[in-house]
Phi, psi and omega in degrees: 000142177269168178299322179295319179294317177300316180298313180299320179296317179294317179297316180298318180297313179298319178299312180295330178292322184267333180271104184250011173257133176291156181309316180294323177295315180294318178300316179297318179299316183295343178277350184277155175296323180300319179298319182286344186272354183241163174106167181275120182279161175275166182300331182278001179077008181277210183303140179290160180301315181294322179294317178298317179295325177303317177296322178293323179298319177303314179298315182297321179295336182263002180265133178287153182305321182290341182261002181290135177263172176299323177296321177298314180297322177296318178296320179296319177297321179298317179298313180301313180298315181298309184297315181296318179298314183289326175292323180293328178291336182079155181260189179293154180285334182234149175051051177302322184305323183252019184275154174295328178301310179295315181300319178296314178299322180294326174300331180265015173088007183236122173260111183292347177275348180270130179262000000 
């Protein structure tokens, strides 16, 4: 294995550790109004960054390890960083299930209520 292959394997492993929604689950979630109502919007008022990344995560989950590009690996690292930062901040003390914090994480492929 080369250093690049080792790196890609590690990034993929970390990505799979934090993304706990299956592609079909994430696709269904992204169709909800709740999913569209959270996240940091772009200047044009369109789709939020997290919602857009959710669609990219679906693609990444369906991409074989051998077909990952450097851009794919960068997106996967971004997902890992986002999920870990938000989990470290902790969520609301009450009603996590219906919180914007959870909805935002779910756009990024992670349901904090799932163990």
